[in-house]
PyMOL CGO cylinders between C-alpha atoms (Angstrom):
from pymol import cmd
from pymol.cgo import CYLINDER

trace = [
    CYLINDER, 2.51, 8.82, -40.06, 1.36, 7.71, -36.44, 0.3, 1, 1, 1, 1, 1, 1,
    CYLINDER, 1.36, 7.71, -36.44, -1.34, 9.19, -35.12, 0.3, 1, 1, 1, 1, 1, 1,
    CYLINDER, -1.34, 9.19, -35.12, -0.90, 11.09, -31.45, 0.3, 1, 1, 1, 1, 1, 1,
    CYLINDER, -0.90, 11.09, -31.45, -2.90, 9.30, -28.77, 0.3, 1, 1, 1, 1, 1, 1,
    CYLINDER, -2.90, 9.30, -28.77, -6.04, 10.98, -27.53, 0.3, 1, 1, 1, 1, 1, 1,
    CYLINDER, -6.04, 10.98, -27.53, -6.48, 13.08, -24.69, 0.3, 1, 1, 1, 1, 1, 1,
    CYLINDER, -6.48, 13.08, -24.69, -9.21, 13.56, -22.77, 0.3, 1, 1, 1, 1, 1, 1,
    CYLINDER, -9.21, 13.56, -22.77, -10.67, 14.85, -19.70, 0.3, 1, 1, 1, 1, 1, 1,
    CYLINDER, -10.67, 14.85, -19.70, -11.82, 11.98, -17.22, 0.3, 1, 1, 1, 1, 1, 1,
    CYLINDER, -11.82, 11.98, -17.22, -15.43, 13.22, -16.68, 0.3, 1, 1, 1, 1, 1, 1,
    CYLINDER, -15.43, 13.22, -16.68, -15.93, 12.90, -20.72, 0.3, 1, 1, 1, 1, 1, 1,
    CYLINDER, -15.93, 12.90, -20.72, -15.51, 8.97, -20.34, 0.3, 1, 1, 1, 1, 1, 1,
    CYLINDER, -15.51, 8.97, -20.34, -18.33, 6.64, -19.51, 0.3, 1, 1, 1, 1, 1, 1,
    CYLINDER, -18.33, 6.64, -19.51, -18.76, 2.56, -18.35, 0.3, 1, 1, 1, 1, 1, 1,
    CYLINDER, -18.76, 2.56, -18.35, -20.88, 1.24, -19.82, 0.3, 1, 1, 1, 1, 1, 1,
    CYLINDER, -20.88, 1.24, -19.82, -22.33, -2.43, -19.36, 0.3, 1, 1, 1, 1, 1, 1,
    CYLINDER, -22.33, -2.43, -19.36, -19.71, -4.22, -21.04, 0.3, 1, 1, 1, 1, 1, 1,
    CYLINDER, -19.71, -4.22, -21.04, -17.56, -2.54, -18.22, 0.3, 1, 1, 1, 1, 1, 1,
    CYLINDER, -17.56, -2.54, -18.22, -15.37, -0.82, -20.63, 0.3, 1, 1, 1, 1, 1, 1,
    CYLINDER, -15.37, -0.82, -20.63, -15.00, 3.33, -21.06, 0.3, 1, 1, 1, 1, 1, 1,
    CYLINDER, -15.00, 3.33, -21.06, -16.26, 5.04, -23.70, 0.3, 1, 1, 1, 1, 1, 1,
    CYLINDER, -16.26, 5.04, -23.70, -16.35, 8.75, -24.83, 0.3, 1, 1, 1, 1, 1, 1,
    CYLINDER, -16.35, 8.75, -24.83, -19.94, 10.12, -24.46, 0.3, 1, 1, 1, 1, 1, 1,
    CYLINDER, -19.94, 10.12, -24.46, -21.59, 9.24, -27.85, 0.3, 1, 1, 1, 1, 1, 1,
    CYLINDER, -21.59, 9.24, -27.85, -18.14, 7.62, -29.60, 0.3, 1, 1, 1, 1, 1, 1,
    CYLINDER, -18.14, 7.62, -29.60, -19.00, 3.70, -31.08, 0.3, 1, 1, 1, 1, 1, 1,
    CYLINDER, -19.00, 3.70, -31.08, -15.98, 2.00, -30.36, 0.3, 1, 1, 1, 1, 1, 1,
    CYLINDER, -15.98, 2.00, -30.36, -13.77, 1.75, -26.59, 0.3, 1, 1, 1, 1, 1, 1,
    CYLINDER, -13.77, 1.75, -26.59, -11.97, 4.51, -25.87, 0.3, 1, 1, 1, 1, 1, 1,
    CYLINDER, -11.97, 4.51, -25.87, -8.18, 4.57, -26.77, 0.3, 1, 1, 1, 1, 1, 1,
    CYLINDER, -8.18, 4.57, -26.77, -5.19, 7.03, -25.50, 0.3, 1, 1, 1, 1, 1, 1,
    CYLINDER, -5.19, 7.03, -25.50, -4.92, 9.14, -22.03, 0.3, 1, 1, 1, 1, 1, 1,
    CYLINDER, -4.92, 9.14, -22.03, -7.23, 10.45, -19.54, 0.3, 1, 1, 1, 1, 1, 1,
    CYLINDER, -7.23, 10.45, -19.54, -6.82, 13.87, -16.89, 0.3, 1, 1, 1, 1, 1, 1,
    CYLINDER, -6.82, 13.87, -16.89, -8.82, 14.98, -13.53, 0.3, 1, 1, 1, 1, 1, 1,
    CYLINDER, -8.82, 14.98, -13.53, -6.85, 18.57, -12.95, 0.3, 1, 1, 1, 1, 1, 1,
    CYLINDER, -6.85, 18.57, -12.95, -6.99, 19.82, -9.41, 0.3, 1, 1, 1, 1, 1, 1,
    CYLINDER, -6.99, 19.82, -9.41, -8.55, 23.19, -8.57, 0.3, 1, 1, 1, 1, 1, 1,
    CYLINDER, -8.55, 23.19, -8.57, -5.15, 25.14, -9.51, 0.3, 1, 1, 1, 1, 1, 1,
    CYLINDER, -5.15, 25.14, -9.51, -5.16, 22.97, -13.00, 0.3, 1, 1, 1, 1, 1, 1,
    CYLINDER, -5.16, 22.97, -13.00, -2.17, 21.03, -12.02, 0.3, 1, 1, 1, 1, 1, 1,
    CYLINDER, -2.17, 21.03, -12.02, -2.79, 17.30, -12.85, 0.3, 1, 1, 1, 1, 1, 1,
    CYLINDER, -2.79, 17.30, -12.85, -4.47, 14.87, -9.98, 0.3, 1, 1, 1, 1, 1, 1,
    CYLINDER, -4.47, 14.87, -9.98, -4.38, 11.52, -11.80, 0.3, 1, 1, 1, 1, 1, 1,
    CYLINDER, -4.38, 11.52, -11.80, -3.60, 10.10, -14.96, 0.3, 1, 1, 1, 1, 1, 1,
    CYLINDER, -3.60, 10.10, -14.96, -4.92, 7.03, -16.81, 0.3, 1, 1, 1, 1, 1, 1,
    CYLINDER, -4.92, 7.03, -16.81, -3.75, 5.43, -19.93, 0.3, 1, 1, 1, 1, 1, 1,
    CYLINDER, -3.75, 5.43, -19.93, -6.53, 3.58, -22.10, 0.3, 1, 1, 1, 1, 1, 1,
    CYLINDER, -6.53, 3.58, -22.10, -6.71, 0.66, -24.74, 0.3, 1, 1, 1, 1, 1, 1,
    CYLINDER, -6.71, 0.66, -24.74, -9.40, -0.24, -26.00, 0.3, 1, 1, 1, 1, 1, 1,
    CYLINDER, -9.40, -0.24, -26.00, -11.61, 1.03, -22.84, 0.3, 1, 1, 1, 1, 1, 1,
    CYLINDER, -11.61, 1.03, -22.84, -9.66, -0.94, -20.33, 0.3, 1, 1, 1, 1, 1, 1,
    CYLINDER, -9.66, -0.94, -20.33, -7.08, 1.28, -18.34, 0.3, 1, 1, 1, 1, 1, 1,
    CYLINDER, -7.08, 1.28, -18.34, -4.07, 0.02, -17.27, 0.3, 1, 1, 1, 1, 1, 1,
    CYLINDER, -4.07, 0.02, -17.27, -1.44, 2.18, -16.15, 0.3, 1, 1, 1, 1, 1, 1,
    CYLINDER, -1.44, 2.18, -16.15, -2.98, 5.17, -13.26, 0.3, 1, 1, 1, 1, 1, 1,
    CYLINDER, -2.98, 5.17, -13.26, -0.27, 8.26, -12.67, 0.3, 1, 1, 1, 1, 1, 1,
    CYLINDER, -0.27, 8.26, -12.67, -1.29, 10.62, -9.74, 0.3, 1, 1, 1, 1, 1, 1,
    CYLINDER, -1.29, 10.62, -9.74, 0.52, 13.41, -8.62, 0.3, 1, 1, 1, 1, 1, 1,
    CYLINDER, 0.52, 13.41, -8.62, 0.40, 16.04, -5.63, 0.3, 1, 1, 1, 1, 1, 1,
    CYLINDER, 0.40, 16.04, -5.63, -0.91, 19.61, -6.40, 0.3, 1, 1, 1, 1, 1, 1,
    CYLINDER, -0.91, 19.61, -6.40, 2.44, 21.13, -6.98, 0.3, 1, 1, 1, 1, 1, 1,
    CYLINDER, 2.44, 21.13, -6.98, 2.77, 18.54, -10.01, 0.3, 1, 1, 1, 1, 1, 1,
    CYLINDER, 2.77, 18.54, -10.01, 5.26, 15.76, -8.46, 0.3, 1, 1, 1, 1, 1, 1,
    CYLINDER, 5.26, 15.76, -8.46, 4.17, 12.12, -8.66, 0.3, 1, 1, 1, 1, 1, 1,
    CYLINDER, 4.17, 12.12, -8.66, 2.57, 10.38, -5.80, 0.3, 1, 1, 1, 1, 1, 1,
    CYLINDER, 2.57, 10.38, -5.80, 1.54, 6.93, -6.85, 0.3, 1, 1, 1, 1, 1, 1,
    CYLINDER, 1.54, 6.93, -6.85, 2.01, 4.94, -10.28, 0.3, 1, 1, 1, 1, 1, 1,
    CYLINDER, 2.01, 4.94, -10.28, -0.57, 1.52, -10.21, 0.3, 1, 1, 1, 1, 1, 1,
    CYLINDER, -0.57, 1.52, -10.21, -1.54, -1.31, -12.99, 0.3, 1, 1, 1, 1, 1, 1,
    CYLINDER, -1.54, -1.31, -12.99, -4.66, -2.41, -13.82, 0.3, 1, 1, 1, 1, 1, 1,
    CYLINDER, -4.66, -2.41, -13.82, -6.70, -5.00, -14.80, 0.3, 1, 1, 1, 1, 1, 1,
    CYLINDER, -6.70, -5.00, -14.80, -10.11, -5.18, -15.42, 0.3, 1, 1, 1, 1, 1, 1,
    CYLINDER, -10.11, -5.18, -15.42, -10.51, -2.51, -13.14, 0.3, 1, 1, 1, 1, 1, 1,
    CYLINDER, -10.51, -2.51, -13.14, -8.69, -3.58, -9.82, 0.3, 1, 1, 1, 1, 1, 1,
    CYLINDER, -8.69, -3.58, -9.82, -4.83, -2.75, -9.03, 0.3, 1, 1, 1, 1, 1, 1,
    CYLINDER, -4.83, -2.75, -9.03, -2.85, -5.80, -10.52, 0.3, 1, 1, 1, 1, 1, 1,
    CYLINDER, -2.85, -5.80, -10.52, 0.68, -6.11, -10.39, 0.3, 1, 1, 1, 1, 1, 1,
    CYLINDER, 0.68, -6.11, -10.39, 2.61, -3.24, -8.36, 0.3, 1, 1, 1, 1, 1, 1,
    CYLINDER, 2.61, -3.24, -8.36, 1.17, -0.40, -6.58, 0.3, 1, 1, 1, 1, 1, 1,
    CYLINDER, 1.17, -0.40, -6.58, 4.14, 2.26, -5.74, 0.3, 1, 1, 1, 1, 1, 1,
    CYLINDER, 4.14, 2.26, -5.74, 3.80, 5.38, -3.24, 0.3, 1, 1, 1, 1, 1, 1,
    CYLINDER, 3.80, 5.38, -3.24, 5.78, 8.22, -3.51, 0.3, 1, 1, 1, 1, 1, 1,
    CYLINDER, 5.78, 8.22, -3.51, 6.83, 10.94, -0.46, 0.3, 1, 1, 1, 1, 1, 1,
    CYLINDER, 6.83, 10.94, -0.46, 9.49, 13.31, -0.69, 0.3, 1, 1, 1, 1, 1, 1,
    CYLINDER, 9.49, 13.31, -0.69, 12.73, 13.87, 1.10, 0.3, 1, 1, 1, 1, 1, 1,
    CYLINDER, 12.73, 13.87, 1.10, 11.30, 16.01, 4.00, 0.3, 1, 1, 1, 1, 1, 1,
    CYLINDER, 11.30, 16.01, 4.00, 14.86, 17.12, 5.34, 0.3, 1, 1, 1, 1, 1, 1,
    CYLINDER, 14.86, 17.12, 5.34, 15.92, 18.58, 1.63, 0.3, 1, 1, 1, 1, 1, 1,
    CYLINDER, 15.92, 18.58, 1.63, 13.99, 21.64, 0.50, 0.3, 1, 1, 1, 1, 1, 1,
    CYLINDER, 13.99, 21.64, 0.50, 14.23, 20.12, -3.17, 0.3, 1, 1, 1, 1, 1, 1,
    CYLINDER, 14.23, 20.12, -3.17, 11.51, 17.81, -5.48, 0.3, 1, 1, 1, 1, 1, 1,
    CYLINDER, 11.51, 17.81, -5.48, 13.81, 14.68, -5.12, 0.3, 1, 1, 1, 1, 1, 1,
    CYLINDER, 13.81, 14.68, -5.12, 11.21, 12.02, -4.46, 0.3, 1, 1, 1, 1, 1, 1,
    CYLINDER, 11.21, 12.02, -4.46, 11.27, 9.35, -1.99, 0.3, 1, 1, 1, 1, 1, 1,
    CYLINDER, 11.27, 9.35, -1.99, 9.81, 5.73, -2.86, 0.3, 1, 1, 1, 1, 1, 1,
    CYLINDER, 9.81, 5.73, -2.86, 7.54, 5.23, 0.33, 0.3, 1, 1, 1, 1, 1, 1,
    CYLINDER, 7.54, 5.23, 0.33, 6.36, 1.88, -0.03, 0.3, 1, 1, 1, 1, 1, 1,
    CYLINDER, 6.36, 1.88, -0.03, 6.00, -1.20, -3.07, 0.3, 1, 1, 1, 1, 1, 1,
    CYLINDER, 6.00, -1.20, -3.07, 3.12, -3.20, -2.52, 0.3, 1, 1, 1, 1, 1, 1,
    CYLINDER, 3.12, -3.20, -2.52, 1.74, -6.05, -5.00, 0.3, 1, 1, 1, 1, 1, 1,
    CYLINDER, 1.74, -6.05, -5.00, -1.96, -6.64, -6.37, 0.3, 1, 1, 1, 1, 1, 1,
    CYLINDER, -1.96, -6.64, -6.37, -3.84, -9.36, -8.00, 0.3, 1, 1, 1, 1, 1, 1,
    CYLINDER, -3.84, -9.36, -8.00, -7.07, -9.28, -9.04, 0.3, 1, 1, 1, 1, 1, 1,
    CYLINDER, -7.07, -9.28, -9.04, -7.50, -5.57, -6.66, 0.3, 1, 1, 1, 1, 1, 1,
    CYLINDER, -7.50, -5.57, -6.66, -6.86, -8.25, -3.95, 0.3, 1, 1, 1, 1, 1, 1,
    CYLINDER, -6.86, -8.25, -3.95, -2.97, -7.54, -2.03, 0.3, 1, 1, 1, 1, 1, 1,
    CYLINDER, -2.97, -7.54, -2.03, -0.96, -10.70, -2.93, 0.3, 1, 1, 1, 1, 1, 1,
    CYLINDER, -0.96, -10.70, -2.93, 2.76, -11.31, -2.65, 0.3, 1, 1, 1, 1, 1, 1,
    CYLINDER, 2.76, -11.31, -2.65, 5.73, -9.04, -1.13, 0.3, 1, 1, 1, 1, 1, 1,
    CYLINDER, 5.73, -9.04, -1.13, 5.34, -5.27, -0.34, 0.3, 1, 1, 1, 1, 1, 1,
    CYLINDER, 5.34, -5.27, -0.34, 8.13, -2.69, 1.34, 0.3, 1, 1, 1, 1, 1, 1,
    CYLINDER, 8.13, -2.69, 1.34, 7.76, -0.01, 3.08, 0.3, 1, 1, 1, 1, 1, 1,
    CYLINDER, 7.76, -0.01, 3.08, 11.01, 2.62, 4.05, 0.3, 1, 1, 1, 1, 1, 1,
    CYLINDER, 11.01, 2.62, 4.05, 11.66, 4.89, 6.73, 0.3, 1, 1, 1, 1, 1, 1,
    CYLINDER, 11.66, 4.89, 6.73, 10.54, 8.76, 5.68, 0.3, 1, 1, 1, 1, 1, 1,
    CYLINDER, 10.54, 8.76, 5.68, 14.16, 10.02, 6.01, 0.3, 1, 1, 1, 1, 1, 1,
    CYLINDER, 14.16, 10.02, 6.01, 14.21, 9.52, 2.08, 0.3, 1, 1, 1, 1, 1, 1,
    CYLINDER, 14.21, 9.52, 2.08, 17.40, 7.03, 2.12, 0.3, 1, 1, 1, 1, 1, 1,
    CYLINDER, 17.40, 7.03, 2.12, 15.69, 3.62, 1.47, 0.3, 1, 1, 1, 1, 1, 1,
    CYLINDER, 15.69, 3.62, 1.47, 15.67, 2.01, 4.60, 0.3, 1, 1, 1, 1, 1, 1,
    CYLINDER, 15.67, 2.01, 4.60, 13.52, -1.10, 5.32, 0.3, 1, 1, 1, 1, 1, 1,
    CYLINDER, 13.52, -1.10, 5.32, 10.60, -0.38, 7.73, 0.3, 1, 1, 1, 1, 1, 1,
    CYLINDER, 10.60, -0.38, 7.73, 8.52, -3.18, 6.77, 0.3, 1, 1, 1, 1, 1, 1,
    CYLINDER, 8.52, -3.18, 6.77, 8.15, -6.44, 4.83, 0.3, 1, 1, 1, 1, 1, 1,
    CYLINDER, 8.15, -6.44, 4.83, 5.55, -8.53, 4.11, 0.3, 1, 1, 1, 1, 1, 1,
    CYLINDER, 5.55, -8.53, 4.11, 3.95, -11.66, 2.01, 0.3, 1, 1, 1, 1, 1, 1,
    CYLINDER, 3.95, -11.66, 2.01, 0.20, -11.46, 1.19, 0.3, 1, 1, 1, 1, 1, 1,
    CYLINDER, 0.20, -11.46, 1.19, -1.17, -14.28, -0.21, 0.3, 1, 1, 1, 1, 1, 1,
    CYLINDER, -1.17, -14.28, -0.21, -4.82, -13.33, -1.65, 0.3, 1, 1, 1, 1, 1, 1,
    CYLINDER, -4.82, -13.33, -1.65, -5.43, -10.65, 0.67, 0.3, 1, 1, 1, 1, 1, 1,
    CYLINDER, -5.43, -10.65, 0.67, -4.50, -12.30, 3.59, 0.3, 1, 1, 1, 1, 1, 1,
    CYLINDER, -4.50, -12.30, 3.59, -1.09, -11.83, 5.32, 0.3, 1, 1, 1, 1, 1, 1,
    CYLINDER, -1.09, -11.83, 5.32, 1.24, -14.46, 5.78, 0.3, 1, 1, 1, 1, 1, 1,
    CYLINDER, 1.24, -14.46, 5.78, 3.95, -12.73, 7.38, 0.3, 1, 1, 1, 1, 1, 1,
    CYLINDER, 3.95, -12.73, 7.38, 5.01, -9.02, 8.23, 0.3, 1, 1, 1, 1, 1, 1,
    CYLINDER, 5.01, -9.02, 8.23, 8.32, -7.94, 9.69, 0.3, 1, 1, 1, 1, 1, 1,
    CYLINDER, 8.32, -7.94, 9.69, 9.52, -5.01, 10.89, 0.3, 1, 1, 1, 1, 1, 1,
    CYLINDER, 9.52, -5.01, 10.89, 13.05, -3.64, 11.25, 0.3, 1, 1, 1, 1, 1, 1,
    CYLINDER, 13.05, -3.64, 11.25, 14.87, -1.02, 13.21, 0.3, 1, 1, 1, 1, 1, 1,
    CYLINDER, 14.87, -1.02, 13.21, 16.45, 1.79, 11.58, 0.3, 1, 1, 1, 1, 1, 1,
    CYLINDER, 16.45, 1.79, 11.58, 19.71, -0.29, 11.59, 0.3, 1, 1, 1, 1, 1, 1,
    CYLINDER, 19.71, -0.29, 11.59, 18.39, -3.09, 9.22, 0.3, 1, 1, 1, 1, 1, 1,
    CYLINDER, 18.39, -3.09, 9.22, 17.72, -5.55, 12.68, 0.3, 1, 1, 1, 1, 1, 1,
    CYLINDER, 17.72, -5.55, 12.68, 14.41, -7.14, 12.81, 0.3, 1, 1, 1, 1, 1, 1,
    CYLINDER, 14.41, -7.14, 12.81, 11.92, -5.05, 15.52, 0.3, 1, 1, 1, 1, 1, 1,
    CYLINDER, 11.92, -5.05, 15.52, 9.15, -7.32, 15.16, 0.3, 1, 1, 1, 1, 1, 1,
    CYLINDER, 9.15, -7.32, 15.16, 8.05, -10.97, 13.00, 0.3, 1, 1, 1, 1, 1, 1,
    CYLINDER, 8.05, -10.97, 13.00, 4.05, -11.43, 12.33, 0.3, 1, 1, 1, 1, 1, 1,
    CYLINDER, 4.05, -11.43, 12.33, 3.09, -14.39, 11.17, 0.3, 1, 1, 1, 1, 1, 1,
    CYLINDER, 3.09, -14.39, 11.17, -1.23, -14.72, 10.14, 0.3, 1, 1, 1, 1, 1, 1,
    CYLINDER, -1.23, -14.72, 10.14, -3.91, -11.65, 10.51, 0.3, 1, 1, 1, 1, 1, 1,
    CYLINDER, -3.91, -11.65, 10.51, -6.47, -10.48, 13.25, 0.3, 1, 1, 1, 1, 1, 1,
    CYLINDER, -6.47, -10.48, 13.25, -7.71, -12.79, 14.41, 0.3, 1, 1, 1, 1, 1, 1,
    CYLINDER, -7.71, -12.79, 14.41, -5.53, -15.80, 14.51, 0.3, 1, 1, 1, 1, 1, 1,
    CYLINDER, -5.53, -15.80, 14.51, -1.64, -14.85, 14.37, 0.3, 1, 1, 1, 1, 1, 1,
    CYLINDER, -1.64, -14.85, 14.37, 1.73, -14.57, 16.42, 0.3, 1, 1, 1, 1, 1, 1,
    CYLINDER, 1.73, -14.57, 16.42, 3.96, -11.77, 17.02, 0.3, 1, 1, 1, 1, 1, 1,
    CYLINDER, 3.96, -11.77, 17.02, 7.81, -11.87, 18.28, 0.3, 1, 1, 1, 1, 1, 1,
    CYLINDER, 7.81, -11.87, 18.28, 9.50, -8.79, 19.24, 0.3, 1, 1, 1, 1, 1, 1,
    CYLINDER, 9.50, -8.79, 19.24, 13.16, -7.67, 19.43, 0.3, 1, 1, 1, 1, 1, 1,
    CYLINDER, 13.16, -7.67, 19.43, 15.09, -4.90, 20.65, 0.3, 1, 1, 1, 1, 1, 1,
    CYLINDER, 15.09, -4.90, 20.65, 17.69, -2.64, 19.83, 0.3, 1, 1, 1, 1, 1, 1,
    CYLINDER, 17.69, -2.64, 19.83, 20.28, -4.92, 19.10, 0.3, 1, 1, 1, 1, 1, 1,
    CYLINDER, 20.28, -4.92, 19.10, 17.90, -7.77, 17.68, 0.3, 1, 1, 1, 1, 1, 1,
    CYLINDER, 17.90, -7.77, 17.68, 17.67, -9.55, 21.17, 0.3, 1, 1, 1, 1, 1, 1,
    CYLINDER, 17.67, -9.55, 21.17, 13.95, -11.21, 21.70, 0.3, 1, 1, 1, 1, 1, 1,
    CYLINDER, 13.95, -11.21, 21.70, 12.10, -9.50, 23.90, 0.3, 1, 1, 1, 1, 1, 1,
    CYLINDER, 12.10, -9.50, 23.90, 8.59, -10.97, 24.03, 0.3, 1, 1, 1, 1, 1, 1,
    CYLINDER, 8.59, -10.97, 24.03, 5.58, -13.45, 22.51, 0.3, 1, 1, 1, 1, 1, 1,
    CYLINDER, 5.58, -13.45, 22.51, 2.13, -13.20, 22.31, 0.3, 1, 1, 1, 1, 1, 1,
    CYLINDER, 2.13, -13.20, 22.31, 0.02, -15.49, 20.18, 0.3, 1, 1, 1, 1, 1, 1,
    CYLINDER, 0.02, -15.49, 20.18, -3.58, -14.63, 19.53, 0.3, 1, 1, 1, 1, 1, 1,
    CYLINDER, -3.58, -14.63, 19.53, -6.63, -16.95, 18.69, 0.3, 1, 1, 1, 1, 1, 1,
    CYLINDER, -6.63, -16.95, 18.69, -9.81, -16.13, 17.86, 0.3, 1, 1, 1, 1, 1, 1,
    CYLINDER, -9.81, -16.13, 17.86, -9.08, -12.10, 18.80, 0.3, 1, 1, 1, 1, 1, 1,
    CYLINDER, -9.08, -12.10, 18.80, -8.01, -13.89, 22.48, 0.3, 1, 1, 1, 1, 1, 1,
    CYLINDER, -8.01, -13.89, 22.48, -4.60, -13.44, 23.95, 0.3, 1, 1, 1, 1, 1, 1,
    CYLINDER, -4.60, -13.44, 23.95, -4.11, -17.51, 25.19, 0.3, 1, 1, 1, 1, 1, 1,
    CYLINDER, -4.11, -17.51, 25.19, 0.18, -16.97, 25.70, 0.3, 1, 1, 1, 1, 1, 1,
    CYLINDER, 0.18, -16.97, 25.70, 2.29, -14.69, 25.99, 0.3, 1, 1, 1, 1, 1, 1,
    CYLINDER, 2.29, -14.69, 25.99, 6.34, -14.36, 27.17, 0.3, 1, 1, 1, 1, 1, 1,
    CYLINDER, 6.34, -14.36, 27.17, 8.42, -11.95, 28.41, 0.3, 1, 1, 1, 1, 1, 1,
    CYLINDER, 8.42, -11.95, 28.41, 8.55, -8.70, 31.18, 0.3, 1, 1, 1, 1, 1, 1,
    CYLINDER, 8.55, -8.70, 31.18, 5.84, -7.74, 32.77, 0.3, 1, 1, 1, 1, 1, 1,
    CYLINDER, 5.84, -7.74, 32.77, 6.66, -3.91, 31.33, 0.3, 1, 1, 1, 1, 1, 1,
    CYLINDER, 6.66, -3.91, 31.33, 6.10, -5.98, 27.94, 0.3, 1, 1, 1, 1, 1, 1,
    CYLINDER, 6.10, -5.98, 27.94, 2.56, -7.09, 29.28, 0.3, 1, 1, 1, 1, 1, 1,
    CYLINDER, 2.56, -7.09, 29.28, 1.83, -3.69, 30.54, 0.3, 1, 1, 1, 1, 1, 1,
    CYLINDER, 1.83, -3.69, 30.54, 2.84, -2.64, 27.51, 0.3, 1, 1, 1, 1, 1, 1,
    CYLINDER, 2.84, -2.64, 27.51, 0.60, -4.74, 25.58, 0.3, 1, 1, 1, 1, 1, 1,
    CYLINDER, 0.60, -4.74, 25.58, -2.61, -4.73, 27.76, 0.3, 1, 1, 1, 1, 1, 1,
    CYLINDER, -2.61, -4.73, 27.76, -2.29, -0.66, 26.73, 0.3, 1, 1, 1, 1, 1, 1,
    CYLINDER, -2.29, -0.66, 26.73, -2.17, -1.49, 23.29, 0.3, 1, 1, 1, 1, 1, 1,
    CYLINDER, -2.17, -1.49, 23.29, -5.38, -4.30, 23.38, 0.3, 1, 1, 1, 1, 1, 1,
    CYLINDER, -5.38, -4.30, 23.38, -7.65, -1.97, 25.21, 0.3, 1, 1, 1, 1, 1, 1,
    CYLINDER, -7.65, -1.97, 25.21, -7.25, 0.47, 22.00, 0.3, 1, 1, 1, 1, 1, 1,
    CYLINDER, -7.25, 0.47, 22.00, -7.25, -2.55, 19.56, 0.3, 1, 1, 1, 1, 1, 1,
    CYLINDER, -7.25, -2.55, 19.56, -10.73, -4.22, 21.79, 0.3, 1, 1, 1, 1, 1, 1,
    CYLINDER, -10.73, -4.22, 21.79, -8.77, -7.35, 22.07, 0.3, 1, 1, 1, 1, 1, 1,
    CYLINDER, -8.77, -7.35, 22.07, -9.16, -9.39, 24.66, 0.3, 1, 1, 1, 1, 1, 1,
    CYLINDER, -9.16, -9.39, 24.66, -7.08, -10.79, 27.71, 0.3, 1, 1, 1, 1, 1, 1,
    CYLINDER, -7.08, -10.79, 27.71, -7.02, -14.16, 28.92, 0.3, 1, 1, 1, 1, 1, 1,
    CYLINDER, -7.02, -14.16, 28.92, -5.18, -16.20, 30.98, 0.3, 1, 1, 1, 1, 1, 1,
    CYLINDER, -5.18, -16.20, 30.98, -1.77, -13.92, 30.66, 0.3, 1, 1, 1, 1, 1, 1,
]
cmd.load_cgo(trace, "trace")
């Protein structure tokens, strides 16, 4: 007869010097499931362990609905992190995928996607990361056309913007945290200036 995996409270596990998790006073690393609860008794977080290391982790809202799911390796997010929200237009428990992030050794790595909140899996953003650094990010209008494209990340990046019909509207470039190139209308430049005030970025020679 197969032994049923053990389930313990997260607070009953301790991490020892070998970086593995044990039930208090146990001699062998823990294999099974740990659970954390909200004050109302609902499940808050569940982790699956094997030989003292946890892999799959699931988080929940306080009404029991799934909030997030991630795979860990050596204590770091590894592979895919999925974040869930719920269709706010419907009074139902139908979950929607809010975003998907890929990780490698605790850092974002590979493709990531975000979705509009309507619950119809409409792509809002699509990004590519390498070892925690953003390579490219694309933002989309609700009609699926490109809204903006960003190459690189602060303090060095280039961003292009497009209107709802796919027409180019503006482009700017940032180097060492300072704007050094801009192309677009004066209205676009004014909006960029307002945005720069909020983000403490210096505008030069525009």
